[in-house]
C-alpha positions in Angstrom: 75.4 122.8 -31.3 73.2 119.9 -30.0 74.2 117.6 -28.5 73.7 113.9 -28.7 70.9 112.8 -26.1 71.9 109.6 -24.2 68.9 108.4 -24.3 69.0 107.0 -28.3 73.1 106.2 -29.4 76.0 108.2 -30.0 77.0 107.3 -33.6 75.4 103.9 -33.8 76.6 103.2 -30.1 74.3 102.3 -27.7 73.2 103.9 -25.1 73.9 102.7 -21.1 70.0 103.3 -20.8 69.4 101.5 -24.0 71.8 98.9 -22.7 69.6 98.7 -19.0 66.6 98.5 -20.9 67.8 95.9 -23.1 68.9 94.0 -19.2 65.2 94.6 -18.3 63.6 92.9 -20.8 65.7 90.4 -20.6 65.1 89.9 -17.2 61.8 90.6 -17.3 61.2 87.3 -19.4 64.0 84.9 -17.5 66.6 85.3 -19.5 70.5 87.4 -17.7 73.3 87.4 -20.1 74.4 84.8 -18.2 72.0 82.2 -18.7 72.3 83.4 -23.0 76.1 83.2 -23.0 76.0 80.1 -21.4 72.7 78.8 -23.8 75.3 80.5 -26.4 78.2 78.1 -25.2 76.4 75.1 -25.0 75.3 75.2 -28.2 78.6 76.2 -29.8 80.1 73.1 -27.8 77.9 70.7 -29.7 78.6 72.2 -33.1 82.7 71.7 -31.8 81.3 67.7 -30.7 79.6 67.7 -34.1 81.9 68.6 -36.2 84.6 66.5 -34.3 82.6 63.5 -34.6 81.8 63.7 -38.6 85.5 64.3 -39.2 86.1 60.4 -36.7 83.6 59.0 -38.8 85.0 60.1 -42.6 88.7 59.2 -41.3 86.8 55.3 -39.6 84.9 55.1 -43.4 88.2 55.8 -44.8 89.2 53.1 -47.4 92.9 52.7 -47.0 95.7 50.2 -48.9 97.1 47.5 -46.1 100.6 49.5 -45.9 98.3 52.3 -44.2 96.0 50.5 -41.5 97.8 51.2 -38.4 98.3 54.5 -39.3 94.4 55.2 -39.7 93.9 53.0 -36.7 96.4 55.1 -34.4 95.0 58.4 -36.2 91.4 56.8 -35.0 93.2 56.9 -31.3 94.8 60.0 -31.5 91.2 61.7 -32.7 89.1 60.2 -30.4 91.5 61.2 -27.3 91.7 65.3 -28.3 87.8 64.8 -28.4 87.9 63.3 -24.9 90.4 65.8 -23.8 88.5 68.9 -25.0 85.4 67.4 -23.2 83.6 67.0 -26.4 82.9 63.5 -26.0 82.5 61.5 -22.9 84.7 58.7 -21.6 82.1 56.2 -22.2 82.0 57.6 -26.0 85.2 57.4 -26.6 85.5 53.9 -25.5 82.9 52.9 -28.0 85.8 54.8 -31.0 88.2 53.4 -29.7 86.6 49.6 -29.8 85.1 50.9 -33.2 88.7 51.4 -34.2 90.1 48.0 -32.9 87.3 45.7 -34.0 88.2 47.1 -37.7 91.6 47.1 -37.3 91.5 43.5 -35.7 89.1 42.4 -39.1 91.3 43.6 -41.4 93.9 42.1 -40.2 91.8 38.6 -40.8 90.7 39.9 -44.5 94.6 40.2 -45.1 95.7 37.0 -44.1 96.8 37.8 -40.8 96.2 37.0 -37.6 92.6 34.8 -36.9 
């Protein structure tokens, strides 16, 4: 009976030697598992940020009837708050989103013969 070699893999699972080889290769080009993890995490966070901002913009541009204008405004504020709490946007970006939501609400109220 022959034993599988630890140098290659056992049933498709890389051996510790293969893992160390990969670490050594990454170190040779200046990459560590930590820097790779941070890069992956940063890319995932940016993807989450883009999705959240896209969803906010879609809600912002959504046409609503006059009875739902305030609902839309409060949903925009809630989503902006959630994005800031999740650290997807900065406080400055949050202020801009809230300002846009407020401007939209005010302009809609003027169009409907409200304040103005």
